C-alpha positions in Angstrom: 32.9 -12.1 41.6 30.8 -10.1 44.0 30.2 -6.6 42.6 28.7 -4.0 44.6 27.7 -0.4 43.8 28.8 2.2 46.5 26.0 4.4 47.3 28.1 7.3 48.2 30.5 7.7 45.2 28.3 5.6 42.7 31.4 3.2 41.7 30.6 -0.4 40.9 33.2 -2.0 43.2 34.4 -5.6 43.0 35.3 -7.6 46.1 38.9 -6.8 46.1 37.9 -3.0 46.6 35.8 -3.9 49.6 36.1 -4.9 53.2 33.3 -7.0 54.6 31.9 -5.7 58.0 29.4 -8.6 59.2 25.8 -8.5 59.5 24.0 -5.0 59.2 21.3 -3.7 61.8 22.2 -5.7 64.8 23.4 -4.1 68.1 27.2 -4.7 68.5 28.1 -5.4 72.1 31.2 -3.9 73.2 32.9 -2.4 76.2 30.7 -2.1 79.1 28.4 -5.0 78.0 27.5 -8.2 80.1 29.4 -11.4 79.4 26.0 -12.8 78.6 25.2 -10.0 76.1 28.7 -10.2 74.6 28.5 -14.0 74.3 25.0 -13.7 72.6 26.4 -11.3 70.1 29.5 -13.1 69.3 28.5 -16.8 69.1 24.5 -17.4 69.2 23.4 -15.7 66.0 21.8 -17.4 63.3 23.5 -17.8 59.9 21.2 -19.1 57.6 21.5 -19.3 53.7 19.6 -16.9 51.6 19.0 -13.2 52.1 21.3 -11.3 54.2 21.6 -7.5 54.8 25.5 -6.9 55.4 28.0 -4.0 56.2 30.6 -3.4 53.5 33.4 -0.5 53.5 34.5 0.8 50.2 38.2 0.4 51.4 40.1 1.2 48.2 37.7 3.9 47.2 36.0 6.5 49.1 36.4 4.7 52.4 33.0 4.8 53.7 30.4 2.1 55.2 27.5 1.1 53.4 24.7 -1.7 53.7 24.2 -4.4 51.0 21.3 -6.8 50.4 22.3 -9.9 48.9 21.8 -13.6 48.8 24.5 -15.9 50.0 23.7 -18.7 48.1 23.5 -17.1 44.4 25.7 -13.8 45.1 22.5 -12.0 43.6 22.6 -8.4 45.0 19.4 -6.8 45.6 20.7 -3.5 46.2 23.0 -1.3 48.3 22.2 1.8 50.7 23.5 4.1 53.3 24.8 2.8 56.6 22.9 5.4 58.3 19.9 3.9 57.4 18.1 1.9 60.4 16.2 -0.5 58.1 16.5 -1.7 54.8 15.0 0.7 52.1 11.3 -0.5 50.8 12.4 -0.7 47.3 15.1 -3.1 48.2 12.5 -5.4 50.2 10.2 -5.0 47.4 12.9 -6.3 44.8 13.6 -9.3 47.2 10.0 -10.3 47.8 9.5 -9.9 44.3 12.0 -12.5 43.4 11.5 -14.6 46.5 7.7 -14.9 47.0 7.1 -15.5 50.9 10.2 -13.4 52.0 9.3 -11.0 54.6 11.4 -8.4 56.4 9.6 -9.4 59.7 10.5 -13.0 58.9 14.3 -12.1 58.3 14.7 -9.5 61.1 12.9 -11.2 63.8 10.7 -8.0 64.2 13.8 -5.9 64.9 12.5 -3.4 62.5 8.8 -3.0 63.7 
């Protein structure tokens, strides 16, 4: 079972208390977007196995959105952090790099954080 720590209320919540919100740190196309931009956002994104940065909501708790870094293959959680953070915190990136030699944020994010 997936257990994530809510960075706002400090509760270790299992997946039944949470609501998944998709990939973190991407621009979400909405009203006013061109058809091409919306198609790119909706259908053309990569979905590789491994480390992901995701949005989660503590639905049955404080109700706030937060981000989590985890491995989709092993369910290993590297950390959680505020949804208002524009890039993953250095300590989480260092934790991932320590367990996944050769991993880099630039490689994952396609340069979106530089």
